[in-house]
N, C-alpha and C positions, 0 to 999 in steps of 0.2 A: 548092189552094183548100181552105180550111177550112169545114166545115159546122157548126161548134160552136154558133153562134147561130141556126141554121136548123132548122126543124121538118120532119121527114120523116113524112108520114102515109100509111099504106096504106089505100086506099079500094077497096072492091069495087063496081064499077059494074054488076053483073049484076042488081041489085034495082031497076030502073026509075029514077025521077027522084030518089030519096032520095040516091043517090051523087052525082048532078049538083049537087043543092042543097048538099051538103057541099063539093064542089070549088069552087063559086061562093062560098060563105061564106069558105072558106080564102083564095081569091084576093082577096076584098074586105078581109079582115083584113090581108093582106100589103100591099095598096095603101094602106090606111089607115095602117099602120105606116111605110111609106116616105114618105108625105106629111105626117106629123104634125109640127106646129110647136109648140115649147115656148117660152113667154115667158121672157125673160132673168131676170126676177125669180124666177119659180118654179124655174128651172134652178139659180140661185144659192142658193136655199134648200136644195135637195138637195145641192149642192156643199158648203155650210157644214156640214150634218149629217154628210156623209161625211168631211170633214176633221176634224171634232170626234171622230169615232169612230176614225179611224186617221190619225195625223199623216203629212204628206208626208215623203219620204226626205231625208236630208242627206248631204253628202259633204265631208270635210275641214273640218267645223265650219260649213259653209254649208248652210242649209236651203232647200228648195224652197218658194216662196210662190206660191200660186195666187190671183191678184187677183180674177178673175171669169171666167165662161164664158158664151158666147152661141152660139146656133145660127145658122149662116150659110147653110145650104141644105138641101134635101131631095133624095131619090132619089140617093144614100143620104143619110140624115140626117147632117149634118156639123157638128161643134162645134169652136169655137176656144177654147182655154184660154189666158188671158193669165197668164204666169208671170214670175218674176224672172230665171230662168236655164234655158234649154231643156236644157242638158246635165244638169241635176239631175233632169229628168223621166224616171223609169224606166218602161219599158213595163208593168211589173207594177202600178204605181200608176195609170197610165192605164187599164189593164184593170179595176182596182178601181173607179174612177170610172164606167167604162162599165157595170159590173155594178150599181152603185147606180142609175144612170139607167134601166137595163132593169127593175130592181125597181119603180121608181116609175111608169114609163110603158109598159112592155111592149116595144115595137119587135119584135114577133113576126115571125119570118121575114125579117128584113132586117139587113144589116150597118150598123154605125155607124162613121163616120170621125172621128178626132180630129186637130186641128192644134194644135201648141203654138207660141205666139208670145210672144216676149220683150217685156216692157214694163218700163221702168225705174221704180223707186219714186219717187213724187212727193216733192219736197223741201220 
C-alpha cells in the first residue's frame, strides 16, 4: 500500500482540546476530499490544459487521444477517461493527469481511481 498521496500528521494531544480540534479538522478535510464531486465541464477544462502542456504518448505512429473525462463515483473519487485506445494509455500519463487534478482540487488524504474506457471516434 502506497502512502504517496496521503498526509501523515504528528499531533500532540497533551495540550487539551487544541489537539482534538486539529484531529477533527483533519478528519473533516479528508471526508470532504473523499466526497468531492467535480462537474464534467470543469474537469475537462483541466484535462484540456494538461494535454496542451504535455501531449499524450504515442506508439508506432498512433497517438493516444483523450476525448473527455467524467467523475463516476466518490469514496474514493473515481474518474473515467474515454480514450481511442486503452493500450496507448501509459500509467505515467495517467499519473500526470492525476497530479493536475490534485493541483486544481486538492483531494488531500484520499486516493483517486482512474478507469480508461475505449470510445471509437465519431465518423
